[in-house]
DSSP file (Angstrom, degrees, kcal/mol; ACC not computed):
  #  RESIDUE AA STRUCTURE BP1 BP2  ACC     N-H-->O    O-->H-N    N-H-->O    O-->H-N    TCO  KAPPA ALPHA  PHI   PSI    X-CA   Y-CA   Z-CA
    1    1 A A     >        0   0    0      0, 0.0     4,-2.5     0, 0.0     5,-0.2   0.000 360.0 360.0 360.0 -38.6  -88.9  -42.9  -17.2
    2    2 A A  H  >  +     0   0    0      1,-0.2     4,-2.5     2,-0.2     5,-0.2   0.906 360.0  48.3 -64.4 -40.2  -89.7  -39.2  -16.5
    3    3 A R  H  > S+     0   0    0      2,-0.2     4,-1.6     1,-0.2    -1,-0.2   0.906 111.4  50.1 -65.7 -40.8  -93.2  -39.6  -17.9
    4    4 A A  H  4>S+     0   0    0      2,-0.2     5,-2.6     1,-0.2     4,-0.2   0.912 112.2  47.2 -64.5 -41.8  -93.8  -42.8  -15.9
    5    5 A A  H ><5S+     0   0    0     -4,-2.5     3,-1.7     1,-0.2    70,-0.3   0.916 110.4  52.2 -64.8 -42.2  -92.7  -41.1  -12.7
    6    6 A A  H 3<5S+     0   0    0     -4,-2.5    69,-0.3     1,-0.3    -1,-0.2   0.810 105.6  56.1 -63.1 -28.3  -94.8  -38.0  -13.5
    7    7 A A  T 3<5S-     0   0    0     -4,-1.6    -1,-0.3    -5,-0.2    -2,-0.2   0.494 132.5 -91.8 -81.8  -3.5  -97.8  -40.4  -13.9
    8    8 A G  T < 5S+     0   0    0     -3,-1.7     2,-0.7     1,-0.3    -3,-0.2   0.438  78.3 140.8 112.3   0.0  -97.2  -41.7  -10.4
    9    9 A D      < +     0   0    0     -5,-2.6    -1,-0.3    -6,-0.2    -2,-0.1  -0.678  14.6 167.4 -79.8 115.6  -94.8  -44.7  -10.9
   10   10 A A        +     0   0    0     -2,-0.7    38,-3.3    63,-0.1     2,-0.8   0.402  36.8 115.0-107.2  -0.4  -92.3  -44.6   -8.0
   11   11 A D  B  >  -A   47   0A   0     36,-0.2     4,-2.2     1,-0.2     3,-0.3  -0.621  50.9-161.4 -76.8 106.6  -90.8  -48.1   -8.5
   12   12 A A  H  > S+     0   0    0     34,-1.6     4,-2.8    -2,-0.8     5,-0.2   0.855  88.1  55.1 -60.1 -37.7  -87.2  -47.4   -9.4
   13   13 A A  H  > S+     0   0    0     33,-0.5     4,-2.3     1,-0.2    -1,-0.2   0.906 109.6  47.1 -63.3 -40.3  -86.6  -50.9  -10.9
   14   14 A A  H  > S+     0   0    0     -3,-0.3     4,-2.2     2,-0.2    -2,-0.2   0.892 112.6  49.4 -67.2 -39.5  -89.6  -50.4  -13.2
   15   15 A L  H  X S+     0   0    0     -4,-2.2     4,-2.3     2,-0.2    -2,-0.2   0.909 111.6  49.0 -65.3 -42.0  -88.4  -46.9  -14.2
   16   16 A E  H  X S+     0   0    0     -4,-2.8     4,-2.9     2,-0.2    -2,-0.2   0.908 110.6  50.9 -62.9 -41.9  -84.9  -48.4  -14.9
   17   17 A A  H  X S+     0   0    0     -4,-2.3     4,-2.4     2,-0.2    -2,-0.2   0.902 110.6  48.8 -63.7 -41.0  -86.4  -51.2  -17.0
   18   18 A E  H  X S+     0   0    0     -4,-2.2     4,-2.1     2,-0.2    -1,-0.2   0.917 113.0  47.8 -63.8 -43.3  -88.4  -48.7  -19.0
   19   19 A L  H  X S+     0   0    0     -4,-2.3     4,-2.0     2,-0.2    -2,-0.2   0.924 112.6  48.4 -62.8 -46.2  -85.4  -46.6  -19.6
   20   20 A A  H  X S+     0   0    0     -4,-2.9     4,-2.8     1,-0.2    -2,-0.2   0.893 110.7  51.3 -63.0 -40.6  -83.3  -49.6  -20.6
   21   21 A A  H  X S+     0   0    0     -4,-2.4     4,-1.3     1,-0.2    -1,-0.2   0.897 108.6  51.3 -65.0 -40.2  -85.9  -50.8  -23.0
   22   22 A A  H  < S+     0   0    0     -4,-2.1     4,-0.2     1,-0.2    -1,-0.2   0.902 114.4  43.2 -63.9 -40.9  -86.2  -47.4  -24.7
   23   23 A I  H >< S+     0   0    0     -4,-2.0     3,-1.7     1,-0.2    -2,-0.2   0.900 110.3  55.4 -72.1 -40.7  -82.4  -47.3  -25.2
   24   24 A A  H 3< S+     0   0    0     -4,-2.8    -1,-0.2     1,-0.3    -2,-0.2   0.768  99.0  63.4 -63.0 -24.9  -82.2  -50.9  -26.3
   25   25 A A  T 3< S+     0   0    0     -4,-1.3    -1,-0.3    -5,-0.2    -2,-0.2   0.614  82.7  94.6 -75.3 -11.8  -84.8  -50.2  -29.0
   26   26 A E  S X  S-     0   0    0     -3,-1.7     3,-1.6    -4,-0.2     2,-0.0  -0.713  83.5-119.3 -85.0 123.4  -82.4  -47.8  -30.7
   27   27 A P  T 3  S+     0   0    0      0, 0.0     3,-0.1     0, 0.0    -2,-0.1  -0.333  93.9  14.0 -61.7 138.2  -80.3  -49.4  -33.5
   28   28 A G  T 3  S+     0   0    0      1,-0.2    33,-0.8    -4,-0.1     2,-0.5   0.505  97.5 118.7  79.1   4.6  -76.6  -49.3  -33.0
   29   29 A V  E <   -B   60   0B   0     -3,-1.6     2,-0.6    -6,-0.2    -1,-0.2  -0.907  44.2-165.8-108.1 128.6  -76.8  -48.4  -29.3
   30   30 A T  E     -B   59   0B   0     29,-2.7    29,-3.0    -2,-0.5     2,-0.3  -0.954  17.3-138.7-114.3 115.7  -75.4  -50.7  -26.6
   31   31 A L  E     +B   58   0B   0     -2,-0.6    27,-0.3    27,-0.2     3,-0.1  -0.538  22.1 178.9 -74.4 131.0  -76.5  -49.9  -23.1
   32   32 A E  E     -     0   0B   0     25,-3.0     2,-0.3     1,-0.4    26,-0.2   0.815  68.7 -21.9 -94.9 -45.8  -73.9  -50.1  -20.4
   33   33 A Y  E     -B   57   0B   0     24,-1.9    24,-2.3     2,-0.0    -1,-0.4  -0.981  45.3-165.3-160.9 155.6  -76.1  -49.0  -17.5
   34   34 A A  E     +B   56   0B   0     -2,-0.3     2,-0.3    22,-0.2    22,-0.2  -0.978  24.1 172.6-138.6 128.1  -79.3  -47.2  -16.6
   35   35 A A  E     -B   55   0B   0     20,-2.5    20,-3.2    -2,-0.4     2,-0.5  -0.991  29.3-144.9-141.1 145.7  -79.9  -46.2  -13.0
   36   36 A I  E     +B   54   0B   0     -2,-0.3     9,-1.6    18,-0.2     2,-0.3  -0.959  35.2 173.4-107.0 123.1  -82.4  -44.2  -11.0
   37   37 A V  E     -BC  53  44B   0     16,-2.6    16,-2.3    -2,-0.5     2,-0.2  -0.840  40.3 -89.4-129.2 162.4  -80.7  -42.4   -8.1
   38   38 A D  E  >  -B   52   0B   0      5,-2.7     4,-2.2    -2,-0.3    14,-0.2  -0.549  36.3-134.3 -68.1 133.8  -81.4  -39.9   -5.4
   39   39 A A  T  4 S+     0   0    0     12,-1.9    13,-0.2    -2,-0.2    -1,-0.1   0.800 100.3  39.4 -64.6 -29.7  -80.7  -36.4   -6.8
   40   40 A K  T  4 S+     0   0    0     11,-0.4    -1,-0.2     1,-0.1    12,-0.1   0.896 129.0  25.4 -88.3 -43.0  -78.8  -35.3   -3.7
   41   41 A T  T  4 S-     0   0    0      2,-0.1    -2,-0.2     3,-0.0     3,-0.1   0.663  87.5-138.3 -96.3 -17.9  -76.8  -38.4   -2.7
   42   42 A L     <  +     0   0    0     -4,-2.2     2,-0.3     1,-0.3    -3,-0.1   0.649  55.9 141.3  62.1  17.8  -76.5  -40.1   -6.1
   43   43 A E        -     0   0    0     -5,-0.1    -5,-2.7     1,-0.1    -1,-0.3  -0.666  60.9-101.5 -85.9 144.5  -77.2  -43.4   -4.4
   44   44 A R  B     -C   37   0B   0     -2,-0.3     2,-0.3    -7,-0.2    -7,-0.2  -0.333  40.5-156.6 -61.7 145.8  -79.5  -45.9   -6.1
   45   45 A V        -     0   0    0     -9,-1.6    -9,-0.2     1,-0.1     3,-0.1  -0.867  23.1-156.0-122.2 157.3  -83.0  -46.0   -4.7
   46   46 A T  S    S+     0   0    0      1,-0.3   -34,-1.6    -2,-0.3   -33,-0.5   0.674  90.3  31.8 -99.5 -25.2  -85.7  -48.7   -4.8
   47   47 A L  B    S-A   11   0A   0    -36,-0.2     2,-1.1   -35,-0.1    -1,-0.3  -0.994  77.9-135.7-135.9 126.5  -88.6  -46.2   -4.5
   48   48 A L        +     0   0    0    -38,-3.3     4,-0.1    -2,-0.4     3,-0.1  -0.705  40.7 152.5 -84.9 102.8  -88.5  -42.7   -5.9
   49   49 A T        +     0   0    0     -2,-1.1     2,-0.3    24,-0.1    -1,-0.2   0.525  66.5  15.6-109.6 -10.4  -89.9  -40.6   -3.0
   50   50 A R  S    S-     0   0    0     -3,-0.2    -1,-0.1     1,-0.1   -11,-0.1  -0.876 111.2 -41.2-147.9-179.1  -88.2  -37.3   -3.9
   51   51 A E        +     0   0    0     -2,-0.3   -12,-1.9    22,-0.1   -11,-0.4  -0.154  65.5 174.6 -52.0 135.9  -86.4  -35.8   -6.8
   52   52 A G  E     -BD  38  71B   0     19,-3.1    19,-2.8   -14,-0.2     2,-0.4  -0.664  24.7-123.7-129.1-174.7  -84.1  -38.2   -8.5
   53   53 A R  E     -BD  37  70B   0    -16,-2.3   -16,-2.6    17,-0.3     2,-0.6  -0.997  11.0-138.9-135.8 141.3  -81.8  -38.5  -11.5
   54   54 A A  E     -BD  36  69B   0     15,-2.8    15,-1.5    -2,-0.4     2,-0.4  -0.902  24.5-163.5 -96.7 121.2  -81.8  -41.0  -14.4
   55   55 A L  E     +BD  35  68B   0    -20,-3.2   -20,-2.5    -2,-0.6     2,-0.4  -0.884  10.3 178.5-109.2 137.3  -78.2  -41.9  -15.2
   56   56 A V  E     -BD  34  67B   0     11,-2.5    11,-2.4    -2,-0.4     2,-0.4  -0.999  16.0-177.2-141.1 139.3  -77.3  -43.6  -18.5
   57   57 A A  E     +BD  33  66B   0    -24,-2.3   -25,-3.0    -2,-0.4   -24,-1.9  -0.996  21.5 157.8-131.0 133.6  -74.1  -44.8  -20.1
   58   58 A A  E     -BD  31  65B   0      7,-2.5     7,-3.5    -2,-0.4     2,-0.4  -0.976  33.5-125.0-150.1 159.2  -74.3  -46.3  -23.6
   59   59 A R  E     -BD  30  64B   0    -29,-3.0   -29,-2.7    -2,-0.3     2,-0.5  -0.920  14.0-174.1-111.6 136.3  -72.1  -47.0  -26.6
   60   60 A V  E >  S-BD  29  63B   0      3,-2.5     3,-1.8    -2,-0.4     2,-0.3  -0.932  74.7 -48.4-123.8 103.5  -72.8  -45.8  -30.1
   61   61 A G  T 3  S-     0   0    0    -33,-0.8   -31,-0.1    -2,-0.5   -33,-0.0  -0.554 122.2 -24.8  64.7-129.7  -70.1  -47.3  -32.2
   62   62 A S  T 3  S+     0   0    0     -2,-0.3     2,-0.3    -3,-0.1    -1,-0.3   0.520 117.7 100.2 -91.6  -5.3  -66.8  -46.6  -30.4
   63   63 A A  E <   -D   60   0B   0     -3,-1.8    -3,-2.5     1,-0.0     2,-0.6  -0.646  62.3-148.7 -84.7 134.9  -68.2  -43.5  -28.6
   64   64 A R  E     -D   59   0B   0     -2,-0.3     2,-0.4    -5,-0.2    -5,-0.2  -0.912  14.8-162.1-102.8 120.9  -69.2  -43.9  -25.0
   65   65 A L  E     -D   58   0B   0     -7,-3.5    -7,-2.5    -2,-0.6     2,-0.4  -0.869   8.2-174.7-106.9 134.6  -72.1  -41.5  -24.1
   66   66 A I  E     +D   57   0B   0     -2,-0.4     2,-0.3    -9,-0.2    -9,-0.2  -0.995  15.0 156.1-128.2 132.5  -72.9  -40.6  -20.5
   67   67 A D  E     -D   56   0B   0    -11,-2.4   -11,-2.5    -2,-0.4     2,-0.3  -0.962  19.3-165.2-150.0 165.6  -75.9  -38.5  -19.6
   68   68 A N  E     -D   55   0B   0     -2,-0.3     2,-0.3   -13,-0.2   -13,-0.2  -0.986   2.9-169.1-151.6 156.0  -78.3  -37.8  -16.8
   69   69 A V  E     -D   54   0B   0    -15,-1.5   -15,-2.8    -2,-0.3     2,-0.2  -0.994  31.1-102.4-147.1 148.1  -81.7  -36.0  -16.4
   70   70 A T  E     -D   53   0B   0     -2,-0.3     2,-0.5   -17,-0.2   -17,-0.3  -0.495  28.5-160.4 -71.1 137.4  -83.8  -34.9  -13.4
   71   71 A I  E     -D   52   0B   0    -19,-2.8   -19,-3.1    -2,-0.2   -32,-0.1  -0.978  15.8-136.5-118.7 115.5  -86.7  -37.1  -12.5
   72   72 A A        -     0   0    0     -2,-0.5     3,-0.1   -21,-0.2   -22,-0.1  -0.405  30.3 -99.4 -69.0 146.4  -89.4  -35.4  -10.5
   73   73 A A        -     0   0    0      1,-0.1   -22,-0.1   -24,-0.1   -24,-0.1  -0.407  47.2 -98.7 -63.1 139.8  -90.8  -37.3   -7.6
   74   74 A P        -     0   0    0      0, 0.0     2,-0.5     0, 0.0   -68,-0.2  -0.340  36.6-121.1 -59.7 140.2  -94.1  -38.9   -8.4
   75   75 A V        -     0   0    0    -70,-0.3     2,-0.0   -69,-0.3   -26,-0.0  -0.720  29.0-114.6 -84.6 129.3  -97.0  -36.9   -7.1
   76   76 A A        -     0   0    0     -2,-0.5     3,-0.1     1,-0.1    -1,-0.1  -0.359  35.3-105.0 -62.6 140.3  -99.2  -38.8   -4.7
   77   77 A A        -     0   0    0    -69,-0.1    -1,-0.1     1,-0.1   -69,-0.0  -0.412  42.1-103.9 -64.6 140.2 -102.7  -39.4   -6.1
   78   78 A P        -     0   0    0      0, 0.0    -1,-0.1     0, 0.0     3,-0.1  -0.336  40.1 -99.5 -65.3 149.2 -105.3  -37.2   -4.4
   79   79 A A        -     0   0    0      1,-0.1     3,-0.1    -3,-0.1     4,-0.1  -0.398  48.0 -95.0 -65.7 143.8 -107.5  -38.9   -1.8
   80   80 A P    >   -     0   0    0      0, 0.0     3,-2.3     0, 0.0    -1,-0.1  -0.252  53.5 -85.0 -58.2 147.8 -110.9  -39.8   -3.1
   81   81 A S  T 3  S+     0   0    0      1,-0.3     3,-0.1    -3,-0.1     0, 0.0  -0.302 117.7  17.8 -55.8 131.6 -113.6  -37.2   -2.5
   82   82 A G  T >  S+     0   0    0      1,-0.3     3,-1.7    -3,-0.1    -1,-0.3   0.468  87.0 154.9  84.8   1.5 -115.1  -37.7    0.9
   83   83 A A  T <   +     0   0    0     -3,-2.3    -1,-0.3     1,-0.3    -4,-0.1  -0.400  67.7  14.6 -65.0 137.0 -112.2  -39.8    2.1
   84   84 A G  T 3         0   0    0     -3,-0.1    -1,-0.3    -2,-0.1    -3,-0.0   0.475 360.0 360.0  81.1   3.2 -111.7  -39.7    5.9
   85   85 A A    <         0   0    0     -3,-1.7    -2,-0.1     0, 0.0    -1,-0.1   0.459 360.0 360.0 -92.6 360.0 -115.2  -38.3    6.4
């Protein structure tokens, strides 16, 4: 999800789906939730416009693992050369 955001993907649902798919691909891991939230409010977002956090809870056997990581806001693509001229 962090790589997708760094590449310019700001759609939180798409980032969550990518994160969930990566975790689901791991044998023996059961995902409980994956969420992209605002880093300051911890509220879920639909569009990542500033720094966020990826939150994950999953089970590996009987252990419940909870983690989070910073997701930098996607950098807007530069305007094409000569734009606005």
